[in-house]
DOSEKE-355335 format. One record per residue (C-alpha): residue in one letter; z, y, x. Coordinates in pm, 1 decimal, padded with zeros to 6 digits, always signed. Layout:
# DOSEKE-355335
+----+----------+----------+----------+
! aa !        z !        y !        x !
+----+----------+----------+----------+
!  a !        Z !        Y !        X !
...
+----+----------+----------+----------+
END
This chain:
# DOSEKE-355335
+----+----------+----------+----------+
! aa !        z !        y !        x !
+----+----------+----------+----------+
!  m ! -08869.8 ! +06074.6 ! +01338.3 !
!  d ! -09088.0 ! +05771.5 ! +01413.2 !
!  s ! -08961.5 ! +05414.1 ! +01441.3 !
!  s ! -08963.8 ! +05407.0 ! +01823.7 !
!  s ! -08737.9 ! +05713.5 ! +01839.0 !
!  l ! -08493.8 ! +05552.9 ! +01596.2 !
!  l ! -08479.9 ! +05236.0 ! +01808.2 !
!  l ! -08422.0 ! +05441.2 ! +02124.2 !
!  l ! -08146.5 ! +05635.0 ! +01946.9 !
!  a ! -07983.2 ! +05308.7 ! +01834.4 !
!  f ! -07999.1 ! +05178.0 ! +02192.7 !
!  i ! -07830.3 ! +05494.0 ! +02325.4 !
!  v ! -07557.4 ! +05491.3 ! +02059.3 !
!  y ! -07486.4 ! +05119.5 ! +02115.7 !
!  s ! -07454.6 ! +05187.3 ! +02489.6 !
!  a ! -07212.4 ! +05474.3 ! +02418.3 !
!  a ! -07010.6 ! +05247.8 ! +02185.8 !
!  f ! -06988.5 ! +04985.9 ! +02462.2 !
!  l ! -06854.2 ! +05245.5 ! +02707.5 !
!  v ! -06600.7 ! +05365.5 ! +02450.1 !
!  f ! -06474.7 ! +05008.9 ! +02397.4 !
!  v ! -06445.8 ! +04965.7 ! +02776.2 !
!  i ! -06237.8 ! +05284.9 ! +02798.0 !
!  g ! -06021.7 ! +05163.1 ! +02510.5 !
!  i ! -05953.8 ! +04828.3 ! +02678.0 !
!  t ! -05885.3 ! +04974.3 ! +03022.1 !
!  g ! -05658.9 ! +05235.6 ! +02861.3 !
!  k ! -05426.7 ! +04958.9 ! +02745.6 !
!  k ! -05355.1 ! +04876.9 ! +03107.6 !
!  l ! -05213.4 ! +05224.0 ! +03175.6 !
!  n ! -04836.8 ! +05229.6 ! +03204.7 !
!  r ! -04784.0 ! +05508.6 ! +02955.7 !
!  q ! -04605.6 ! +05531.5 ! +02623.6 !
!  d ! -04909.0 ! +05662.1 ! +02438.7 !
!  a ! -05154.6 ! +05418.1 ! +02602.7 !
!  e ! -05155.0 ! +05184.0 ! +02301.5 !
!  a ! -05213.8 ! +05464.8 ! +02052.2 !
!  k ! -05494.1 ! +05614.9 ! +02259.8 !
!  s ! -05651.3 ! +05274.0 ! +02303.0 !
!  e ! -05654.6 ! +05230.9 ! +01924.6 !
!  k ! -05824.2 ! +05568.7 ! +01886.8 !
!  w ! -06091.4 ! +05466.7 ! +02138.1 !
!  g ! -06139.7 ! +05142.2 ! +01946.3 !
!  n ! -06188.8 ! +05331.6 ! +01619.7 !
!  a ! -06439.8 ! +05558.7 ! +01789.8 !
!  g ! -06620.2 ! +05254.5 ! +01929.4 !
!  i ! -06665.2 ! +05086.0 ! +01592.5 !
!  i ! -06775.7 ! +05415.9 ! +01431.8 !
!  l ! -07041.0 ! +05455.0 ! +01700.1 !
!  s ! -07144.1 ! +05091.1 ! +01651.2 !
!  i ! -07194.8 ! +05155.3 ! +01278.6 !
!  i ! -07394.5 ! +05473.6 ! +01350.2 !
!  g ! -07610.4 ! +05277.4 ! +01596.8 !
!  f ! -07660.9 ! +05004.9 ! +01337.4 !
!  l ! -07770.6 ! +05260.5 ! +01076.6 !
!  c ! -08024.2 ! +05402.5 ! +01326.3 !
!  h ! -08139.9 ! +05045.2 ! +01394.1 !
!  l ! -08168.9 ! +04981.0 ! +01021.1 !
!  g ! -08372.4 ! +05301.1 ! +00991.1 !
!  f ! -08604.8 ! +05172.6 ! +01264.1 !
!  f ! -08645.2 ! +04842.8 ! +01077.2 !
!  f ! -08747.7 ! +05001.5 ! +00744.8 !
!  k ! -08961.1 ! +05268.5 ! +00913.1 !
!  r ! -09145.8 ! +04997.3 ! +01106.8 !
!  w ! -09184.8 ! +04802.2 ! +00781.5 !
!  a ! -09349.6 ! +05105.6 ! +00619.7 !
!  e ! -09578.6 ! +05155.1 ! +00921.0 !
!  a ! -09682.4 ! +04787.1 ! +00936.2 !
!  g ! -09706.0 ! +04717.0 ! +00564.6 !
!  h ! -09510.3 ! +04393.0 ! +00611.9 !
!  i ! -09163.2 ! +04292.7 ! +00727.5 !
!  p ! -09148.9 ! +04360.1 ! +01104.2 !
!  t ! -09059.8 ! +04013.1 ! +01232.4 !
!  s ! -09406.2 ! +03875.9 ! +01314.7 !
!  n ! -09412.3 ! +03904.0 ! +01696.2 !
!  m ! -09164.8 ! +03893.2 ! +01984.8 !
!  f ! -09097.5 ! +04268.8 ! +01989.5 !
!  e ! -09026.5 ! +04282.0 ! +01618.0 !
!  f ! -08828.0 ! +03959.6 ! +01599.6 !
!  m ! -08607.4 ! +04033.4 ! +01901.4 !
!  t ! -08525.8 ! +04384.7 ! +01776.5 !
!  f ! -08441.2 ! +04233.4 ! +01437.6 !
!  l ! -08222.7 ! +03969.5 ! +01605.8 !
!  a ! -08039.8 ! +04245.4 ! +01795.4 !
!  m ! -07981.1 ! +04427.7 ! +01466.0 !
!  m ! -07838.3 ! +04111.3 ! +01311.7 !
!  i ! -07612.1 ! +04059.7 ! +01614.6 !
!  m ! -07475.2 ! +04410.5 ! +01566.6 !
!  l ! -07419.2 ! +04345.4 ! +01197.0 !
!  a ! -07241.5 ! +04016.9 ! +01275.0 !
!  f ! -07026.0 ! +04193.5 ! +01534.6 !
!  i ! -06928.1 ! +04466.8 ! +01286.9 !
!  i ! -06834.4 ! +04206.8 ! +01023.6 !
!  v ! -06626.5 ! +04001.6 ! +01266.2 !
!  y ! -06465.4 ! +04315.6 ! +01410.8 !
!  f ! -06332.5 ! +04421.9 ! +01070.8 !
!  i ! -06191.9 ! +04071.7 ! +01017.8 !
!  y ! -06007.1 ! +04048.4 ! +01351.1 !
!  r ! -05989.7 ! +04409.5 ! +01482.6 !
!  s ! -06053.4 ! +04292.1 ! +01839.5 !
!  q ! -06170.5 ! +04577.5 ! +02063.5 !
!  v ! -06252.7 ! +04349.5 ! +02353.5 !
!  l ! -06512.9 ! +04173.1 ! +02137.5 !
!  g ! -06714.9 ! +04495.1 ! +02153.2 !
!  v ! -06711.8 ! +04480.9 ! +02533.5 !
!  f ! -06889.3 ! +04143.3 ! +02520.7 !
!  a ! -07085.8 ! +04138.4 ! +02193.4 !
!  l ! -07246.2 ! +04482.4 ! +02229.2 !
!  p ! -07408.6 ! +04406.0 ! +02567.3 !
!  v ! -07573.0 ! +04096.4 ! +02415.3 !
!  g ! -07743.6 ! +04311.8 ! +02152.5 !
!  i ! -07827.0 ! +04585.6 ! +02405.1 !
!  i ! -07985.4 ! +04335.8 ! +02645.8 !
!  i ! -08192.3 ! +04181.9 ! +02365.2 !
!  i ! -08323.2 ! +04526.3 ! +02263.9 !
!  g ! -08417.3 ! +04588.7 ! +02625.1 !
!  y ! -08582.9 ! +04247.3 ! +02644.3 !
!  a ! -08776.3 ! +04313.1 ! +02322.9 !
!  s ! -08905.8 ! +04640.4 ! +02463.7 !
!  v ! -09108.4 ! +04464.6 ! +02736.3 !
!  f ! -09343.3 ! +04318.8 ! +02472.9 !
!  p ! -09637.6 ! +04502.7 ! +02311.6 !
!  k ! -09507.8 ! +04741.6 ! +02047.0 !
!  e ! -09831.9 ! +04800.5 ! +01858.7 !
!  v ! -09830.9 ! +04716.5 ! +01490.0 !
!  q ! -10036.7 ! +04398.5 ! +01447.2 !
!  p ! -10189.8 ! +04252.9 ! +01128.9 !
!  l ! -10039.1 ! +03930.2 ! +01007.3 !
!  i ! -10223.7 ! +03611.9 ! +01093.5 !
!  p ! -10299.3 ! +03393.9 ! +00786.4 !
!  a ! -10007.2 ! +03155.5 ! +00849.4 !
!  l ! -09761.0 ! +03446.7 ! +00827.3 !
!  q ! -09898.6 ! +03600.6 ! +00509.7 !
!  s ! -09628.1 ! +03463.2 ! +00283.5 !
!  y ! -09306.5 ! +03584.0 ! +00121.3 !
!  w ! -09139.7 ! +03298.1 ! +00312.5 !
!  l ! -09171.3 ! +03512.9 ! +00625.9 !
!  k ! -08899.0 ! +03740.7 ! +00487.3 !
!  i ! -08674.7 ! +03454.6 ! +00377.3 !
!  h ! -08711.7 ! +03217.9 ! +00673.6 !
!  v ! -08698.6 ! +03466.2 ! +00961.4 !
!  t ! -08418.9 ! +03687.8 ! +00828.4 !
!  t ! -08181.3 ! +03400.3 ! +00750.9 !
!  a ! -08257.6 ! +03216.9 ! +01077.3 !
!  a ! -08193.2 ! +03536.2 ! +01276.7 !
!  a ! -07872.0 ! +03605.4 ! +01083.6 !
!  g ! -07741.0 ! +03259.2 ! +01171.4 !
!  e ! -07834.4 ! +03304.4 ! +01537.6 !
!  a ! -07659.6 ! +03643.6 ! +01538.3 !
!  f ! -07328.0 ! +03481.9 ! +01449.6 !
!  f ! -07391.0 ! +03222.5 ! +01721.9 !
!  a ! -07426.4 ! +03518.2 ! +01963.0 !
!  v ! -07086.5 ! +03653.8 ! +01856.5 !
!  g ! -06943.0 ! +03303.0 ! +01901.3 !
!  f ! -07094.8 ! +03296.7 ! +02250.5 !
!  a ! -06940.3 ! +03634.6 ! +02338.4 !
!  a ! -06596.0 ! +03524.1 ! +02219.1 !
!  g ! -06630.9 ! +03188.0 ! +02396.2 !
!  l ! -06716.0 ! +03359.9 ! +02724.1 !
!  m ! -06419.0 ! +03592.9 ! +02673.9 !
!  y ! -06191.2 ! +03291.7 ! +02627.2 !
!  l ! -06309.9 ! +03133.3 ! +02950.2 !
!  l ! -06265.5 ! +03455.8 ! +03145.2 !
!  r ! -05915.5 ! +03489.4 ! +02997.0 !
!  t ! -05792.6 ! +03135.6 ! +03059.6 !
!  i ! -05960.1 ! +03015.3 ! +03380.0 !
!  n ! -05736.5 ! +03040.5 ! +03685.7 !
!  f ! -05949.5 ! +03209.0 ! +03952.2 !
!  n ! -05687.8 ! +03142.3 ! +04219.6 !
!  s ! -05658.0 ! +02764.8 ! +04179.7 !
!  s ! -05792.2 ! +02535.3 ! +04448.8 !
!  d ! -05818.1 ! +02210.4 ! +04250.7 !
!  q ! -06157.1 ! +02052.9 ! +04183.6 !
!  a ! -06150.0 ! +02107.1 ! +03806.2 !
!  g ! -06076.3 ! +02477.8 ! +03853.5 !
!  k ! -06365.6 ! +02514.2 ! +04096.8 !
!  k ! -06607.1 ! +02355.3 ! +03848.6 !
!  e ! -06492.0 ! +02590.9 ! +03573.4 !
!  r ! -06536.9 ! +02895.5 ! +03796.9 !
!  v ! -06884.3 ! +02781.4 ! +03901.7 !
!  g ! -06983.9 ! +02726.1 ! +03538.7 !
!  v ! -06870.7 ! +03072.4 ! +03428.9 !
!  e ! -07038.2 ! +03234.4 ! +03729.7 !
!  i ! -07365.7 ! +03057.1 ! +03647.9 !
!  t ! -07340.1 ! +03202.4 ! +03295.8 !
!  m ! -07288.6 ! +03549.4 ! +03443.8 !
!  f ! -07591.5 ! +03495.8 ! +03667.8 !
!  f ! -07796.0 ! +03396.4 ! +03359.8 !
!  l ! -07706.2 ! +03728.3 ! +03192.6 !
!  v ! -07773.8 ! +03926.2 ! +03510.7 !
!  t ! -08116.4 ! +03759.2 ! +03542.0 !
!  i ! -08214.8 ! +03875.8 ! +03192.3 !
!  v ! -08107.2 ! +04230.5 ! +03280.8 !
!  a ! -08304.4 ! +04211.7 ! +03607.6 !
!  f ! -08614.2 ! +04093.2 ! +03420.1 !
!  v ! -08596.3 ! +04387.8 ! +03178.9 !
!  v ! -08541.9 ! +04637.5 ! +03463.1 !
!  m ! -08835.9 ! +04497.5 ! +03663.4 !
!  i ! -09077.9 ! +04506.8 ! +03370.8 !
!  f ! -08984.4 ! +04865.1 ! +03288.7 !
!  s ! -09008.1 ! +04967.6 ! +03654.2 !
!  f ! -09351.6 ! +04815.7 ! +03717.8 !
!  n ! -09481.8 ! +04946.7 ! +03385.1 !
!  a ! -09358.8 ! +05296.0 ! +03472.9 !
!  a ! -09527.2 ! +05268.0 ! +03814.9 !
!  g ! -09854.0 ! +05164.3 ! +03649.0 !
!  y ! -09877.6 ! +04837.6 ! +03842.3 !
!  s ! -10138.5 ! +04581.1 ! +03737.9 !
!  a ! -10332.7 ! +04287.9 ! +03875.8 !
!  k ! -10630.6 ! +04119.7 ! +03709.6 !
!  f ! -10787.0 ! +03779.6 ! +03760.9 !
!  a ! -11113.9 ! +03629.9 ! +03634.8 !
!  m ! -11056.1 ! +03285.6 ! +03489.4 !
!  p ! -11302.0 ! +02999.7 ! +03547.3 !
!  a ! -11520.4 ! +02962.7 ! +03238.1 !
!  a ! -11694.0 ! +02656.7 ! +03104.2 !
!  e ! -12072.9 ! +02659.5 ! +03090.5 !
!  g ! -12192.6 ! +02888.1 ! +02812.0 !
!  a ! -11845.5 ! +03028.7 ! +02749.4 !
!  v ! -11741.4 ! +03391.1 ! +02789.3 !
!  q ! -11539.6 ! +03451.2 ! +03105.2 !
!  q ! -11181.2 ! +03551.6 ! +03037.0 !
!  t ! -10947.0 ! +03768.7 ! +03239.1 !
!  t ! -10569.5 ! +03765.2 ! +03265.3 !
!  e ! -10360.5 ! +04068.7 ! +03359.7 !
!  y ! -10027.0 ! +04072.6 ! +03539.2 !
!  v ! -09761.4 ! +04343.0 ! +03509.5 !
!  l ! -09553.1 ! +04195.1 ! +03793.1 !
!  p ! -09703.7 ! +04147.4 ! +04142.3 !
!  p ! -09874.3 ! +03805.9 ! +04149.1 !
!  i ! -09686.4 ! +03560.3 ! +04367.0 !
!  v ! -09878.0 ! +03283.0 ! +04192.2 !
!  m ! -10234.0 ! +03318.0 ! +04058.4 !
!  p ! -10423.8 ! +03108.4 ! +03802.0 !
!  k ! -10595.0 ! +02795.7 ! +03933.6 !
!  d ! -10950.3 ! +02857.3 ! +04067.3 !
!  s ! -10946.1 ! +03222.3 ! +03953.9 !
!  q ! -11085.1 ! +03525.7 ! +04133.8 !
!  v ! -10898.8 ! +03847.7 ! +04209.0 !
!  l ! -11055.5 ! +04141.0 ! +04022.8 !
!  e ! -10782.3 ! +04394.8 ! +04093.7 !
!  m ! -10453.0 ! +04378.6 ! +04280.1 !
!  k ! -10241.0 ! +04666.9 ! +04401.0 !
!  p ! -10041.1 ! +04587.9 ! +04716.0 !
!  f ! -09664.3 ! +04567.9 ! +04682.7 !
!  i ! -09427.7 ! +04563.1 ! +04985.3 !
!  g ! -09673.8 ! +04375.9 ! +05202.0 !
!  l ! -09794.1 ! +04147.7 ! +04921.0 !
!  t ! -10169.6 ! +04208.5 ! +04929.2 !
!  e ! -10278.2 ! +03874.4 ! +04782.0 !
!  p ! -10111.5 ! +03597.4 ! +04581.3 !
!  l ! -09909.5 ! +03350.3 ! +04786.7 !
!  f ! -10041.9 ! +03040.5 ! +04611.0 !
!  e ! -10229.9 ! +02908.0 ! +04307.7 !
!  a ! -10064.0 ! +02757.1 ! +04006.0 !
!  p ! -10077.2 ! +02375.8 ! +03984.2 !
!  g ! -10379.8 ! +02234.2 ! +03806.9 !
!  w ! -10168.8 ! +02104.8 ! +03519.1 !
!  f ! -10073.2 ! +02463.6 ! +03425.8 !
!  k ! -10328.0 ! +02498.8 ! +03146.8 !
!  g ! -10420.6 ! +02817.5 ! +02962.4 !
!  s ! -10492.7 ! +03172.3 ! +03075.6 !
!  g ! -10129.3 ! +03279.0 ! +03045.3 !
!  a ! -09960.4 ! +02977.2 ! +03205.9 !
!  a ! -09974.7 ! +03103.2 ! +03565.2 !
!  r ! -09860.2 ! +03449.7 ! +03456.9 !
!  k ! -09558.6 ! +03297.0 ! +03283.7 !
!  l ! -09472.3 ! +03098.9 ! +03597.9 !
!  n ! -09505.0 ! +03421.5 ! +03796.8 !
!  t ! -09267.7 ! +03593.6 ! +03554.1 !
!  v ! -09011.5 ! +03314.6 ! +03588.5 !
!  i ! -09024.7 ! +03340.3 ! +03969.2 !
!  w ! -08983.3 ! +03718.4 ! +03965.3 !
!  s ! -08698.9 ! +03696.3 ! +03710.2 !
!  f ! -08512.2 ! +03451.1 ! +03932.9 !
!  l ! -08568.9 ! +03664.8 ! +04243.5 !
!  g ! -08467.2 ! +03981.1 ! +04058.0 !
!  g ! -08158.5 ! +03806.9 ! +03924.7 !
!  l ! -08060.6 ! +03698.8 ! +04275.7 !
!  i ! -08101.3 ! +04052.7 ! +04412.8 !
!  l ! -07912.6 ! +04222.7 ! +04128.6 !
!  y ! -07639.2 ! +03957.9 ! +04137.4 !
!  a ! -07601.6 ! +04003.5 ! +04516.5 !
!  v ! -07572.1 ! +04381.7 ! +04475.2 !
!  l ! -07307.4 ! +04345.3 ! +04203.5 !
!  r ! -07119.0 ! +04092.6 ! +04415.7 !
!  l ! -07117.5 ! +04334.5 ! +04709.3 !
!  i ! -06983.2 ! +04611.5 ! +04484.9 !
!  a ! -06716.4 ! +04390.0 ! +04325.9 !
!  r ! -06640.4 ! +04203.3 ! +04653.3 !
!  k ! -06565.2 ! +03894.1 ! +04446.7 !
!  p ! -06738.6 ! +03672.3 ! +04188.0 !
!  l ! -06837.5 ! +03874.6 ! +03881.6 !
!  s ! -06630.6 ! +03655.6 ! +03649.9 !
!  a ! -06322.9 ! +03707.3 ! +03868.7 !
!  a ! -06385.3 ! +04084.5 ! +03866.5 !
!  i ! -06407.8 ! +04096.1 ! +03484.3 !
!  s ! -06120.0 ! +03855.4 ! +03418.2 !
!  p ! -05838.2 ! +04114.2 ! +03459.9 !
!  l ! -05971.7 ! +04299.3 ! +03153.4 !
!  m ! -05875.9 ! +03994.9 ! +02947.4 !
!  k ! -05506.2 ! +03980.8 ! +03040.2 !
!  e ! -05385.8 ! +04165.3 ! +02729.5 !
!  i ! -05588.6 ! +03943.8 ! +02496.6 !
!  d ! -05438.9 ! +03652.6 ! +02303.4 !
!  p ! -05658.8 ! +03351.6 ! +02392.3 !
!  e ! -05586.9 ! +03184.5 ! +02058.0 !
!  d ! -05729.6 ! +03486.5 ! +01876.0 !
!  i ! -06060.8 ! +03486.2 ! +02062.0 !
!  d ! -06083.3 ! +03106.8 ! +02030.9 !
!  e ! -06049.5 ! +03152.3 ! +01656.0 !
!  i ! -06309.6 ! +03432.1 ! +01654.7 !
!  s ! -06559.7 ! +03210.2 ! +01837.3 !
!  y ! -06507.7 ! +02920.8 ! +01596.3 !
!  r ! -06518.9 ! +03135.2 ! +01281.4 !
!  a ! -06835.7 ! +03314.2 ! +01390.8 !
!  i ! -07014.2 ! +02983.4 ! +01450.3 !
!  a ! -06877.5 ! +02838.1 ! +01127.0 !
!  i ! -07023.4 ! +03135.6 ! +00936.3 !
!  g ! -07355.9 ! +03120.5 ! +01119.8 !
!  y ! -07416.2 ! +02747.0 ! +01090.3 !
!  p ! -07489.2 ! +02721.4 ! +00713.7 !
!  i ! -07700.2 ! +03039.1 ! +00730.1 !
!  f ! -07898.2 ! +02893.8 ! +01021.7 !
!  t ! -07934.3 ! +02563.7 ! +00834.5 !
!  l ! -08093.4 ! +02740.6 ! +00540.4 !
!  g ! -08319.4 ! +02968.2 ! +00744.4 !
!  a ! -08426.7 ! +02758.9 ! +01042.7 !
!  l ! -08454.4 ! +02419.9 ! +00872.9 !
!  i ! -08467.8 ! +02416.6 ! +00492.7 !
!  f ! -08666.0 ! +02737.9 ! +00434.3 !
!  a ! -08877.9 ! +02666.8 ! +00742.2 !
!  m ! -08977.7 ! +02322.9 ! +00612.9 !
!  i ! -09065.8 ! +02461.9 ! +00270.6 !
!  w ! -09284.3 ! +02725.9 ! +00435.5 !
!  a ! -09442.2 ! +02467.0 ! +00667.0 !
!  a ! -09537.2 ! +02256.1 ! +00364.5 !
!  e ! -09694.8 ! +02561.5 ! +00202.2 !
!  a ! -09877.9 ! +02683.4 ! +00515.5 !
!  w ! -09975.7 ! +02358.1 ! +00688.6 !
!  g ! -09939.5 ! +02092.0 ! +00419.7 !
!  r ! -09646.4 ! +01908.7 ! +00582.0 !
!  f ! -09270.9 ! +01957.2 ! +00602.4 !
!  w ! -09241.8 ! +01845.7 ! +00965.0 !
!  g ! -09494.4 ! +01819.7 ! +01246.7 !
!  w ! -09296.8 ! +01789.3 ! +01572.4 !
!  d ! -09411.6 ! +02133.0 ! +01683.5 !
!  p ! -09201.9 ! +02240.6 ! +01989.5 !
!  k ! -09034.3 ! +02522.1 ! +01794.6 !
!  e ! -08946.5 ! +02283.4 ! +01512.2 !
!  v ! -08805.3 ! +02030.8 ! +01758.3 !
!  w ! -08588.7 ! +02288.1 ! +01936.9 !
!  a ! -08466.9 ! +02434.4 ! +01607.8 !
!  l ! -08355.2 ! +02082.4 ! +01516.6 !
!  i ! -08190.4 ! +02038.5 ! +01858.8 !
!  t ! -08003.6 ! +02367.2 ! +01805.2 !
!  w ! -07891.9 ! +02257.9 ! +01459.0 !
!  l ! -07773.0 ! +01918.6 ! +01586.0 !
!  y ! -07592.0 ! +02082.7 ! +01877.0 !
!  y ! -07389.0 ! +02312.5 ! +01653.3 !
!  a ! -07329.2 ! +02024.3 ! +01411.8 !
!  a ! -07174.1 ! +01837.1 ! +01705.5 !
!  y ! -06971.8 ! +02149.0 ! +01793.3 !
!  l ! -06823.5 ! +02168.6 ! +01443.0 !
!  h ! -06765.0 ! +01791.1 ! +01436.7 !
!  f ! -06572.4 ! +01794.4 ! +01765.5 !
!  r ! -06381.4 ! +02104.2 ! +01662.2 !
!  l ! -06274.0 ! +01972.6 ! +01322.1 !
!  s ! -06239.4 ! +01597.0 ! +01369.7 !
!  r ! -06126.9 ! +01571.0 ! +01731.6 !
!  g ! -05943.1 ! +01897.2 ! +01770.2 !
!  w ! -06160.7 ! +02029.1 ! +02052.5 !
!  q ! -06010.4 ! +02374.6 ! +02080.7 !
!  g ! -05964.4 ! +02607.1 ! +02373.4 !
!  k ! -06181.8 ! +02555.9 ! +02679.0 !
!  r ! -06383.7 ! +02264.9 ! +02540.3 !
!  s ! -06475.6 ! +02464.7 ! +02231.6 !
!  a ! -06552.6 ! +02776.4 ! +02439.8 !
!  w ! -06784.3 ! +02585.3 ! +02673.3 !
!  l ! -06970.8 ! +02441.2 ! +02375.3 !
!  a ! -07010.7 ! +02791.8 ! +02227.3 !
!  v ! -07145.9 ! +02931.1 ! +02555.5 !
!  i ! -07388.9 ! +02644.4 ! +02617.9 !
!  g ! -07499.3 ! +02651.5 ! +02254.0 !
!  f ! -07621.5 ! +03009.5 ! +02273.5 !
!  i ! -07814.0 ! +02929.1 ! +02591.4 !
!  v ! -07989.8 ! +02659.6 ! +02383.7 !
!  v ! -08059.3 ! +02924.1 ! +02117.4 !
!  m ! -08209.5 ! +03161.0 ! +02374.2 !
!  f ! -08432.5 ! +02886.9 ! +02513.9 !
!  t ! -08550.5 ! +02811.5 ! +02159.5 !
!  l ! -08632.1 ! +03179.9 ! +02106.3 !
!  i ! -08773.0 ! +03268.1 ! +02448.3 !
!  g ! -08862.3 ! +02953.8 ! +02639.8 !
!  v ! -09038.3 ! +02777.8 ! +02353.0 !
!  n ! -09227.2 ! +03088.8 ! +02236.6 !
!  l ! -09344.6 ! +03195.0 ! +02580.4 !
!  v ! -09372.1 ! +02875.4 ! +02783.9 !
!  i ! -09445.5 ! +02580.8 ! +02555.0 !
!  a ! -09770.3 ! +02596.6 ! +02358.4 !
!  g ! -09747.0 ! +02523.1 ! +01988.8 !
!  l ! -09804.1 ! +02655.1 ! +01638.4 !
!  h ! -09539.5 ! +02923.7 ! +01699.1 !
!  s ! -09702.9 ! +03056.8 ! +02015.2 !
!  y ! -09835.2 ! +03357.8 ! +01824.4 !
!  a ! -09480.7 ! +03493.6 ! +01837.4 !
!  g ! -09521.5 ! +03556.0 ! +02207.8 !
!  v ! -09836.2 ! +03766.8 ! +02179.6 !
+----+----------+----------+----------+
END
């Protein structure tokens, strides 16, 4: 079995484990004497499936390592699949500490979505660029991803706490702000799902559009290819190929002149399509639920002790923070000194790694010294993981820097 088949198998088993956890949680709500016992059996089945999925994922990781000849964390596909594997490992560890079935309902989708997101990037094995040809690649990337995985579990538990404790029937101003904040978070997750679905759909349909980029005198003319229909085209470029899509026969407008680089306009186009896809998918889900998504999910949380999930969120972040400190800062600076001759260079990825570290330092400070528990702590956990995702996705794909190779 090749590595791709193992990853697909892990994805399927994780999805099955998620459904089993959902059945286990909803079973608790049945007014039957044996509902609790059956729910526990479903929970046991869910964690067994999660472990089986993780072992398949681990098999993919080592198989890919053998195929590539180096640790498979050197591009966005490899790193995001590795991050998903670490999230699953963190979930399994935290599950055995707290035995919380509902955590599987929220943590597993995070890993599943990240696997789906990783799958939109090129999967070909690529040789390491010179800057990555170091044993520090193994040390820095694995520890940084492990720390971020525990942040993901903290995010899942924080979101669970908010869904459990927010009063969706209150009419006061503070309650409205809380509901809007949680719904925006749900929209953020739906947008990522919509992006993955759109990329897969257009790839399966064989859609493509190509543009010739303006070239300087004596330079070789470059082309840029779109997978999503081009709403926005590169500045001063020419259309080489464009398949019509629902009446869209030509781009609607050019990218601003300050969007430099052959991929800048394509990235802007991707952001626009992701937002539009998120709006459409969110609207469909709202029509099905006939209420805000957070209000529709909230009843699943009624049997959960909010203090338990608040503790899970805090403990997960407390475990992840020192691991992230080692991997994303200390080991990264040592590697930077070896590769580029300096410990710190204000590269965008370095800056956002520092911002993430400072953010979670503030989280732990407020939690320990000022007693910020409950909703304040949960909001910090949710916002913190959004910062992590921007560091991983936004910085790699949007902001040019020394780490831009990760987006290739």
